VOMAR-186321 format. One line per field, with one value per residue (C-alpha): x, y, z; residue number from 1; residue in three letters. Coordinates in nm, 4 decimals. Each point is the difference from the previous one (the first is absolute). Example, Ala and Ser with C-alpha at 12.3 -4.5 7.8 and 13.67 -1.06 7.14 Angstrom:
residues 2
x: [1.2300 / 0.1370] $
y: [-0.4500 / 0.3440] $
z: [0.7800 / -0.0660] $
marba: [1 / 2] $
kolpa: [ALA / SER] $
This chain:
residues 372
x: [0.0000 / 0.1299 / -0.0336 / -0.0929 / -0.0085 / -0.1442 / 0.0961 / -0.3065 / -0.2258 / -0.3001 / 0.0489 / -0.1712 / 0.2264 / 0.1183 / -0.3482 / -0.0811 / 0.3289 / -0.0494 / -0.3558 / 0.0898 / 0.2909 / -0.2516 / -0.1903 / 0.2933 / 0.0914 / 0.1658 / 0.2617 / 0.0421 / 0.0187 / -0.0635 / 0.2197 / -0.1989 / 0.1520 / -0.1055 / 0.0771 / 0.1803 / 0.2662 / 0.1921 / 0.0242 / 0.1278 / 0.3172 / -0.0627 / -0.3496 / 0.1250 / 0.2848 / -0.2404 / -0.2191 / 0.2921 / 0.1419 / -0.3249 / -0.0245 / 0.1183 / -0.1462 / -0.0559 / -0.2133 / 0.0792 / -0.3094 / -0.0061 / 0.0409 / -0.1498 / -0.1651 / -0.1310 / 0.0760 / -0.0088 / 0.3776 / 0.1841 / 0.3136 / -0.1931 / -0.1035 / 0.3627 / 0.1475 / -0.2769 / 0.0403 / 0.3798 / -0.0155 / -0.2247 / 0.2361 / 0.3031 / -0.1695 / -0.0922 / 0.3525 / 0.1581 / -0.2229 / 0.0915 / 0.3671 / -0.0400 / -0.1820 / 0.2291 / -0.3168 / 0.0125 / -0.3627 / -0.1250 / -0.0935 / -0.2479 / -0.0252 / -0.2850 / 0.1395 / -0.1966 / -0.0135 / 0.0640 / 0.3655 / 0.1156 / -0.2203 / 0.1340 / -0.1749 / 0.1095 / -0.2429 / 0.1524 / 0.3492 / -0.0752 / -0.1147 / 0.3076 / 0.2446 / -0.1856 / 0.0255 / 0.3729 / 0.0610 / -0.1667 / 0.1749 / 0.3351 / -0.0999 / -0.0752 / 0.3367 / 0.1936 / -0.1968 / -0.0711 / -0.3733 / -0.2504 / -0.1623 / -0.2739 / -0.0529 / -0.3477 / -0.0776 / -0.3786 / -0.2395 / -0.3082 / -0.2082 / -0.3784 / -0.2483 / -0.2400 / 0.0599 / 0.2602 / -0.0101 / -0.1576 / 0.2289 / 0.2961 / 0.0477 / -0.1523 / -0.2117 / -0.2293 / -0.0617 / -0.0731 / -0.2465 / -0.1782 / -0.0365 / -0.1335 / -0.2511 / -0.1424 / -0.0068 / -0.1809 / 0.3088 / 0.1168 / 0.3457 / 0.2291 / 0.2727 / 0.3237 / 0.1996 / -0.1631 / 0.3051 / 0.0425 / 0.0718 / 0.1579 / -0.1971 / 0.0104 / -0.2819 / 0.1057 / -0.0847 / 0.2170 / 0.2842 / -0.0371 / 0.0327 / 0.3174 / 0.1435 / -0.0879 / 0.1628 / 0.3214 / -0.0172 / -0.0250 / 0.2764 / 0.2278 / 0.2634 / 0.1927 / -0.1250 / 0.1332 / -0.2528 / -0.3078 / -0.2533 / -0.3430 / -0.2000 / -0.3163 / -0.3157 / -0.1869 / 0.0484 / -0.2883 / -0.0647 / -0.1219 / -0.3154 / -0.0730 / 0.0201 / -0.2282 / -0.2534 / -0.0171 / -0.0433 / -0.2715 / -0.1807 / 0.0304 / -0.1474 / -0.2950 / -0.0785 / 0.1048 / 0.0232 / -0.3176 / -0.2029 / 0.1473 / 0.0771 / 0.3181 / 0.1764 / 0.1546 / 0.3583 / 0.1978 / 0.3482 / 0.1934 / 0.0739 / -0.3726 / -0.0727 / 0.2846 / -0.1074 / -0.3625 / 0.0974 / 0.2149 / -0.2934 / -0.2325 / 0.2303 / -0.0354 / -0.3706 / -0.1147 / -0.1041 / -0.1569 / -0.2509 / -0.0371 / -0.1596 / -0.2486 / -0.1313 / -0.3752 / -0.1319 / -0.2808 / -0.2987 / -0.2834 / -0.3261 / -0.3332 / -0.2818 / 0.2215 / 0.2724 / 0.3349 / 0.2860 / 0.3500 / 0.3014 / 0.2910 / 0.2966 / 0.0708 / 0.3416 / 0.2300 / 0.1803 / -0.1106 / 0.0801 / -0.1920 / -0.3348 / -0.1128 / -0.2998 / -0.0029 / -0.2361 / 0.1321 / -0.1782 / -0.0266 / 0.3189 / 0.2363 / 0.2955 / 0.1532 / 0.3312 / 0.2814 / 0.2416 / 0.1517 / 0.1151 / 0.2959 / -0.1389 / -0.3621 / -0.3028 / -0.2924 / -0.3551 / -0.2329 / -0.3674 / -0.2589 / -0.3470 / -0.1828 / 0.0557 / 0.2319 / 0.3769 / 0.3048 / 0.2874 / 0.3352 / 0.3176 / 0.3479 / 0.3136 / 0.2476 / 0.2581 / -0.2644 / -0.2020 / -0.3016 / -0.2999 / -0.2664 / -0.3509 / -0.2837 / -0.3505 / -0.2061 / -0.3672 / -0.1646 / -0.3014 / 0.2312 / 0.2329 / 0.3567 / 0.3589 / 0.3521 / 0.3075 / 0.3199 / 0.3163 / 0.3154 / 0.2057 / -0.3148 / -0.0994 / -0.3767 / -0.2896 / -0.3789 / -0.2188 / -0.3719 / -0.1202 / -0.3708 / -0.2488 / -0.0602 / 0.2249 / 0.2319 / 0.0055 / 0.3165 / 0.1263 / 0.3778 / 0.1776 / 0.3741 / 0.1908 / 0.1739 / -0.1144 / 0.1451 / 0.3279 / 0.1246 / 0.3580 / -0.0056 / -0.2905 / 0.1286 / -0.1875 / 0.1756 / -0.1826 / 0.0288 / -0.2608 / -0.1566] $
y: [0.0000 / 0.3461 / 0.2940 / 0.3040 / 0.3651 / 0.2781 / 0.3627 / 0.2011 / -0.2983 / 0.2296 / 0.1716 / -0.0833 / -0.2801 / -0.0916 / -0.0774 / -0.2175 / -0.1898 / -0.0390 / -0.1284 / -0.2372 / -0.1509 / -0.0571 / -0.2400 / -0.2473 / -0.0176 / -0.3364 / 0.1621 / 0.3555 / 0.1628 / 0.3748 / 0.2171 / 0.3132 / 0.3372 / 0.3374 / 0.3397 / 0.1243 / -0.2735 / 0.2325 / 0.2541 / -0.2500 / -0.1966 / -0.2585 / -0.0790 / -0.0078 / -0.2359 / -0.2287 / -0.0145 / -0.0675 / -0.2761 / -0.1973 / 0.0109 / -0.2516 / 0.2300 / 0.3768 / 0.1635 / 0.3718 / 0.1800 / 0.3032 / 0.3172 / 0.3389 / 0.0225 / 0.3553 / 0.3336 / 0.3604 / 0.0183 / -0.2641 / 0.0463 / -0.1277 / -0.3124 / -0.0643 / 0.0563 / -0.2015 / -0.3045 / -0.0031 / 0.0453 / -0.3052 / -0.2140 / 0.1163 / -0.0737 / -0.3504 / -0.0599 / 0.1170 / -0.2392 / -0.2866 / 0.0777 / 0.0337 / -0.3320 / -0.1730 / -0.1128 / -0.2462 / 0.0600 / 0.0009 / 0.3641 / 0.0863 / 0.3661 / 0.1626 / 0.2347 / 0.1620 / 0.0202 / 0.3713 / -0.0824 / 0.1281 / 0.3092 / 0.3411 / 0.0386 / -0.0230 / -0.2797 / -0.2224 / 0.1052 / -0.0921 / -0.3452 / -0.0654 / 0.1169 / -0.1947 / -0.3172 / 0.0554 / 0.0565 / -0.3295 / -0.1850 / 0.1198 / -0.1227 / -0.3457 / -0.0195 / 0.0996 / -0.2087 / -0.3135 / 0.0615 / -0.0493 / 0.2907 / 0.0380 / 0.3444 / -0.0052 / 0.2643 / 0.0220 / 0.1490 / 0.2042 / -0.1927 / 0.0164 / -0.1867 / 0.0163 / 0.2318 / 0.2258 / 0.3653 / 0.2379 / 0.2831 / -0.1993 / -0.3623 / -0.0124 / 0.1905 / -0.3046 / 0.0535 / 0.3672 / -0.0750 / -0.2722 / 0.2216 / 0.2955 / -0.2037 / -0.1568 / 0.3261 / 0.2357 / 0.1557 / 0.0160 / -0.1407 / 0.2133 / -0.1361 / 0.1972 / -0.2026 / -0.2593 / -0.2174 / -0.3758 / -0.1444 / -0.3357 / -0.1499 / -0.2936 / -0.1014 / -0.0034 / -0.3698 / -0.0831 / 0.2041 / -0.1788 / -0.3369 / 0.1252 / 0.1053 / -0.3347 / -0.1797 / 0.1961 / -0.0821 / -0.3697 / 0.0039 / 0.1867 / 0.1078 / 0.3243 / 0.2174 / 0.3536 / 0.1200 / -0.2055 / 0.1718 / -0.1321 / -0.0225 / 0.2015 / -0.1992 / 0.2560 / 0.3217 / 0.2449 / 0.3570 / 0.2030 / 0.0918 / -0.3695 / -0.0792 / 0.2926 / -0.1119 / -0.3465 / 0.1480 / 0.2373 / -0.3012 / -0.1819 / 0.3016 / 0.0181 / -0.3714 / -0.1179 / 0.2915 / 0.1684 / -0.3051 / -0.3119 / -0.1754 / -0.2093 / 0.1197 / -0.2177 / -0.0799 / -0.1263 / -0.0330 / -0.0467 / 0.3717 / 0.0791 / -0.2234 / 0.1542 / 0.3526 / -0.0755 / -0.1499 / 0.3071 / 0.2294 / -0.1899 / 0.0638 / 0.3789 / -0.0026 / 0.1431 / -0.3549 / 0.0952 / 0.2342 / -0.1596 / -0.3260 / -0.1529 / 0.0930 / -0.0507 / -0.1856 / 0.1244 / -0.2194 / -0.0483 / -0.1229 / -0.1074 / -0.2334 / -0.3032 / 0.1168 / 0.1744 / -0.0007 / 0.1228 / 0.0052 / -0.1126 / 0.0627 / 0.1201 / -0.0826 / 0.0027 / -0.3088 / -0.3459 / -0.1628 / -0.2124 / 0.0804 / -0.1882 / -0.0034 / -0.0775 / -0.0259 / 0.0667 / -0.0841 / 0.2628 / 0.0696 / -0.1604 / 0.1866 / -0.0799 / 0.1178 / 0.1543 / -0.0035 / 0.2383 / -0.0016 / 0.1657 / 0.0090 / -0.1182 / 0.2269 / -0.1074 / 0.1197 / -0.0972 / 0.0729 / -0.0510 / -0.0732 / -0.1366 / 0.0269 / 0.2223 / -0.0088 / 0.1644 / 0.0260 / 0.0923 / 0.1129 / 0.0707 / 0.0894 / -0.2599 / 0.2454 / 0.2125 / -0.0372 / 0.1901 / -0.2251 / 0.1262 / -0.1236 / -0.0076 / -0.1155 / -0.1216 / -0.0965 / -0.2057 / 0.2333 / 0.2562 / -0.2223 / 0.1310 / -0.1084 / 0.0507 / -0.0641 / -0.1262 / 0.2023 / -0.2090 / -0.0378 / 0.0525 / -0.3013 / -0.0329 / -0.2007 / -0.0139 / -0.0921 / -0.0691 / 0.2461 / -0.0594 / -0.2595 / -0.1642 / -0.1620 / 0.2392 / -0.0244 / 0.1307 / 0.0003 / -0.0067 / 0.0924 / -0.0316 / 0.0690 / -0.3366 / -0.3558 / -0.1574 / -0.1840 / -0.1898 / 0.0100 / 0.3796 / 0.1138 / 0.3509 / -0.0424 / 0.0705 / -0.0573 / 0.2821 / 0.1012 / 0.3406] $
z: [0.0000 / -0.0941 / 0.2360 / -0.2077 / 0.1022 / -0.2133 / 0.0517 / -0.0916 / 0.0741 / 0.0462 / -0.3360 / -0.3277 / -0.1257 / 0.3504 / 0.1314 / -0.3019 / 0.0383 / 0.3771 / -0.0407 / -0.2833 / 0.1951 / 0.2800 / -0.2273 / 0.0246 / 0.3701 / -0.0531 / -0.2290 / 0.1287 / 0.3417 / -0.0087 / 0.2228 / 0.0783 / -0.0843 / 0.1366 / -0.1491 / 0.3138 / -0.0300 / -0.2335 / 0.2821 / 0.2582 / -0.0903 / 0.2734 / -0.1300 / -0.3584 / 0.0939 / 0.1878 / -0.3105 / -0.2364 / 0.2224 / -0.0291 / -0.3785 / -0.2583 / -0.2664 / 0.0090 / -0.2678 / 0.0070 / -0.1277 / 0.2320 / -0.2048 / -0.0758 / -0.3420 / -0.0079 / 0.1687 / -0.1224 / 0.0547 / -0.2062 / 0.2120 / 0.3025 / -0.1951 / -0.0928 / 0.3469 / 0.1730 / -0.2249 / 0.0185 / 0.3773 / 0.0382 / -0.2087 / 0.1992 / 0.3331 / -0.1170 / -0.1337 / 0.3249 / 0.1941 / -0.2321 / 0.0673 / 0.3772 / 0.0265 / -0.2538 / -0.1752 / -0.2882 / -0.0901 / -0.3571 / -0.0601 / -0.2745 / -0.0962 / -0.1903 / -0.2583 / -0.2796 / -0.3764 / 0.0595 / 0.0792 / -0.3369 / -0.0007 / 0.0883 / 0.3348 / 0.3614 / 0.0855 / -0.2685 / 0.1078 / 0.3628 / -0.1092 / -0.2147 / 0.2665 / 0.2690 / -0.2076 / -0.0498 / 0.3741 / 0.0914 / -0.2824 / 0.1397 / 0.3465 / -0.1396 / -0.1789 / 0.3114 / 0.2506 / -0.1996 / 0.0227 / -0.2800 / -0.1801 / -0.2589 / -0.1486 / -0.1510 / -0.2615 / 0.0079 / -0.2586 / 0.0963 / 0.2530 / 0.0414 / 0.2153 / 0.2947 / 0.2952 / -0.1607 / 0.1037 / -0.2541 / -0.1117 / 0.1311 / -0.1094 / -0.3473 / -0.2488 / 0.0062 / 0.3728 / -0.0637 / -0.2809 / 0.2022 / 0.3047 / -0.1958 / -0.1998 / 0.3177 / 0.1967 / -0.2368 / -0.1604 / -0.3615 / -0.0821 / -0.2151 / -0.2281 / 0.0261 / -0.2523 / -0.2240 / -0.0523 / -0.0076 / 0.3443 / 0.0825 / 0.2874 / 0.2380 / 0.2350 / 0.3634 / 0.0434 / -0.3024 / 0.1498 / 0.3332 / -0.1748 / -0.1705 / 0.3371 / 0.1581 / -0.2940 / 0.0617 / 0.3713 / -0.0826 / -0.2637 / 0.2456 / -0.2537 / -0.0281 / -0.2847 / 0.0236 / -0.2565 / -0.0795 / -0.2215 / 0.0921 / -0.3228 / -0.0427 / -0.0732 / -0.2099 / -0.1937 / -0.0067 / -0.0967 / 0.2953 / -0.1927 / -0.0676 / 0.3713 / 0.0823 / -0.2632 / 0.1582 / 0.3484 / -0.1200 / -0.1467 / 0.3349 / 0.1730 / -0.2389 / -0.0021 / 0.3443 / 0.2431 / -0.1247 / -0.1078 / 0.1625 / -0.3312 / -0.0217 / -0.3163 / -0.2667 / 0.1010 / -0.2980 / 0.1492 / 0.3200 / -0.0055 / -0.0170 / 0.3007 / 0.2000 / -0.0904 / 0.0912 / 0.3358 / 0.0629 / -0.0829 / 0.2377 / 0.2946 / -0.0183 / 0.0853 / 0.3297 / 0.0876 / 0.3329 / -0.1650 / -0.3455 / 0.1209 / 0.0204 / -0.3440 / -0.0367 / -0.3009 / -0.2203 / 0.0843 / -0.2482 / 0.1527 / -0.1425 / 0.1130 / -0.0685 / 0.2404 / -0.0497 / -0.2509 / 0.0803 / -0.2316 / 0.2193 / -0.2251 / -0.3510 / -0.1370 / -0.2956 / 0.1326 / 0.1141 / 0.3293 / 0.2477 / 0.1598 / 0.3114 / 0.2310 / 0.3703 / 0.2920 / 0.3493 / 0.3219 / 0.2760 / 0.1947 / -0.2527 / -0.1532 / -0.3381 / -0.1427 / 0.2079 / -0.2921 / -0.2515 / -0.3621 / -0.1695 / -0.3551 / -0.0091 / -0.0453 / 0.2180 / 0.0704 / 0.2862 / -0.0743 / 0.2746 / -0.1375 / 0.3068 / 0.3726 / 0.2018 / -0.0250 / 0.1517 / -0.2486 / 0.1512 / -0.1764 / 0.1365 / -0.1942 / 0.1168 / 0.1377 / 0.1722 / 0.3201 / -0.1371 / -0.0619 / -0.2410 / 0.0832 / -0.2542 / 0.0879 / -0.2960 / -0.0106 / -0.2734 / 0.0135 / -0.1636 / -0.2064 / -0.0058 / -0.0623 / 0.1285 / -0.2175 / 0.1624 / -0.0694 / -0.0288 / 0.3200 / 0.2115 / 0.2114 / 0.0069 / 0.1385 / 0.0014 / 0.2985 / 0.0257 / 0.2650 / -0.0610 / 0.1188 / -0.3393 / -0.2567 / -0.1825 / -0.3803 / -0.1661 / -0.3557 / -0.0387 / -0.3229 / -0.0585 / -0.3194 / -0.0294 / 0.0804 / 0.3141 / -0.0579 / 0.3083 / -0.1328 / -0.0330 / 0.2153 / 0.0839 / 0.3286 / 0.3296 / 0.3286 / 0.2535 / 0.2570 / -0.0597] $
marba: [1 / 2 / 3 / 4 / 5 / 6 / 7 / 8 / 9 / 10 / 11 / 12 / 13 / 14 / 15 / 16 / 17 / 18 / 19 / 20 / 21 / 22 / 23 / 24 / 25 / 26 / 27 / 28 / 29 / 30 / 31 / 32 / 33 / 34 / 35 / 36 / 37 / 38 / 39 / 40 / 41 / 42 / 43 / 44 / 45 / 46 / 47 / 48 / 49 / 50 / 51 / 52 / 53 / 54 / 55 / 56 / 57 / 58 / 59 / 60 / 61 / 62 / 63 / 64 / 65 / 66 / 67 / 68 / 69 / 70 / 71 / 72 / 73 / 74 / 75 / 76 / 77 / 78 / 79 / 80 / 81 / 82 / 83 / 84 / 85 / 86 / 87 / 88 / 89 / 90 / 91 / 92 / 93 / 94 / 95 / 96 / 97 / 98 / 99 / 100 / 101 / 102 / 103 / 104 / 105 / 106 / 107 / 108 / 109 / 110 / 111 / 112 / 113 / 114 / 115 / 116 / 117 / 118 / 119 / 120 / 121 / 122 / 123 / 124 / 125 / 126 / 127 / 128 / 129 / 130 / 131 / 132 / 133 / 134 / 135 / 136 / 137 / 138 / 139 / 140 / 141 / 142 / 143 / 144 / 145 / 146 / 147 / 148 / 149 / 150 / 151 / 152 / 153 / 154 / 155 / 156 / 157 / 158 / 159 / 160 / 161 / 162 / 163 / 164 / 165 / 166 / 167 / 168 / 169 / 170 / 171 / 172 / 173 / 174 / 175 / 176 / 177 / 178 / 179 / 180 / 181 / 182 / 183 / 184 / 185 / 186 / 187 / 188 / 189 / 190 / 191 / 192 / 193 / 194 / 195 / 196 / 197 / 198 / 199 / 200 / 201 / 202 / 203 / 204 / 205 / 206 / 207 / 208 / 209 / 210 / 211 / 212 / 213 / 214 / 215 / 216 / 217 / 218 / 219 / 220 / 221 / 222 / 223 / 224 / 225 / 226 / 227 / 228 / 229 / 230 / 231 / 232 / 233 / 234 / 235 / 236 / 237 / 238 / 239 / 240 / 241 / 242 / 243 / 244 / 245 / 246 / 247 / 248 / 249 / 250 / 251 / 252 / 253 / 254 / 255 / 256 / 257 / 258 / 259 / 260 / 261 / 262 / 263 / 264 / 265 / 266 / 267 / 268 / 269 / 270 / 271 / 272 / 273 / 274 / 275 / 276 / 277 / 278 / 279 / 280 / 281 / 282 / 283 / 284 / 285 / 286 / 287 / 288 / 289 / 290 / 291 / 292 / 293 / 294 / 295 / 296 / 297 / 298 / 299 / 300 / 301 / 302 / 303 / 304 / 305 / 306 / 307 / 308 / 309 / 310 / 311 / 312 / 313 / 314 / 315 / 316 / 317 / 318 / 319 / 320 / 321 / 322 / 323 / 324 / 325 / 326 / 327 / 328 / 329 / 330 / 331 / 332 / 333 / 334 / 335 / 336 / 337 / 338 / 339 / 340 / 341 / 342 / 343 / 344 / 345 / 346 / 347 / 348 / 349 / 350 / 351 / 352 / 353 / 354 / 355 / 356 / 357 / 358 / 359 / 360 / 361 / 362 / 363 / 364 / 365 / 366 / 367 / 368 / 369 / 370 / 371 / 372] $
kolpa: [MET / LYS / LYS / ILE / GLY / ILE / THR / GLY / GLN / ASN / GLY / PHE / VAL / GLY / SER / HIS / LEU / TYR / ASN / THR / LEU / GLY / LEU / GLN / PRO / GLU / LYS / PHE / GLU / ARG / ILE / ASP / PHE / LYS / ARG / ASP / PHE / PHE / GLU / ASP / PRO / GLU / LYS / LEU / ASP / ALA / PHE / VAL / LYS / GLN / CYS / ASP / VAL / ILE / VAL / HIS / LEU / ALA / ALA / MET / ASN / ARG / HIS / PRO / ASP / ALA / GLU / ILE / ILE / PHE / SER / ASN / ASN / ILE / ASP / LEU / VAL / LYS / LYS / LEU / THR / GLU / SER / LEU / GLU / ARG / THR / GLU / SER / LYS / ALA / HIS / VAL / LEU / PHE / SER / SER / SER / SER / GLN / GLU / GLU / LYS / ASP / ASN / LEU / TYR / GLY / LYS / SER / LYS / LYS / GLU / GLY / ARG / GLU / ILE / LEU / ALA / ASP / TRP / ALA / LYS / LYS / SER / GLY / GLY / LYS / PHE / THR / GLY / MET / VAL / ILE / PRO / ASN / VAL / PHE / GLY / PRO / PHE / GLY / LYS / PRO / ASN / TYR / ASN / SER / PHE / VAL / ALA / THR / PHE / CYS / TYR / LYS / LEU / THR / HIS / GLY / GLU / ASN / PRO / VAL / ILE / ASP / ASN / ASP / GLY / GLU / VAL / LYS / LEU / ILE / TYR / VAL / ALA / GLU / LEU / VAL / GLN / GLU / ILE / ILE / ALA / GLN / ILE / GLU / VAL / SER / GLU / THR / LYS / GLU / MET / TYR / GLU / ILE / PRO / HIS / THR / SER / ILE / ASN / LYS / VAL / SER / GLU / VAL / LEU / ALA / LYS / LEU / GLU / ASN / TYR / LYS / LYS / LEU / TYR / PHE / ASP / ASN / GLY / GLU / ILE / PRO / GLU / LEU / ASN / SER / GLY / PHE / ASP / LEU / ASN / LEU / PHE / ASN / THR / PHE / ARG / CYS / TYR / PHE / ASP / VAL / LYS / ASN / HIS / TYR / PRO / VAL / LYS / PHE / THR / GLN / HIS / THR / ASP / PRO / ARG / GLY / ALA / PHE / VAL / GLU / VAL / ILE / ARG / LEU / GLY / ILE / GLY / GLY / GLN / CYS / SER / PHE / SER / THR / THR / VAL / PRO / GLY / ILE / THR / ARG / GLY / ASN / HIS / PHE / HIS / THR / ARG / LYS / ILE / GLU / ARG / PHE / ALA / VAL / ILE / LYS / GLY / LYS / ALA / LEU / ILE / GLN / LEU / ARG / LYS / ILE / ASP / SER / ASP / GLU / VAL / LEU / ASN / PHE / GLU / LEU / ASP / GLY / ASN / GLU / PRO / ALA / TYR / VAL / ASP / MET / PRO / ILE / TRP / TYR / THR / HIS / ASN / ILE / LYS / ASN / ILE / GLY / GLU / GLU / GLU / LEU / TYR / THR / ILE / PHE / TRP / ILE / ASN / GLU / PRO / PHE / ASN / PRO / GLU / ASP / SER / ASP / THR / TYR / PHE / VAL / GLU / VAL] $
């Protein structure tokens, strides 16, 4: 088992890497890192001593003063290097550099120089080093106006604002989950690579990305329709978009119910993709679920009885509670990385329709059991 520490573990990429490593506790032990370790050499040394692998992600991406970005990022690398030297660590250090290395800006310069400092440490100490040059990263839970233009567009479209394109160029992108798998692969290979260019997985014009997101807003955010998703990039972009909702206030979404003397008709889901639709009855007091997905799109629709649906982002303590009643049919969609359940809180059987975008495959279920 490898003991892995992540500087910047609460950041965009760091939190995804930390959470994904947690899915394989038999292979990886996560050594927790806190931001203040950089300000306390004893705490930093204690952290470094425990680690077989250190993934250095902590960095400043944006600031009005580029000199502050440069000095901050170099300072973090130097503090880590000094700790590695003090502790005589032989850890495998992976460093996140950027495709901006060769551009004429201080952020790119700080990344290149930081990579070179750590590479020198590895040569002198006999440690292992992987300098990862990473393309533009997008995915759920990135900060708008900081991590990615995709995050900015998603946030604005789901919060009543209009995105603006500053430069409609082609951008090489990688989805954060794809990047995490690349990092884990490098951890497992455990070889020195002073400069490893992680390949992008798609190239898109900024305007093309915005057009897709605007379509998701129109179909899904405004009308609850699952759009047609023709590629892995489309699925990843859609799952990213879904995570910028104000989940607490968006759900439950009430269905349009058509009634006549025969009874009632409710359209549960309209979609441009297939998937699997299921029906369940649940007796009073019983809870189903308590699991999360990392890629699947799922909808719970209550059509009879009373239900409590609970959601919790897996690195958060906040539980979101939604009470649904079949007398006013409604649904809740499950964002990825949110563990969720449904409980019959009424006195009669609960009738629920479940839809998920891919049929269940026991060999690749993408279902991880965690209590809400």
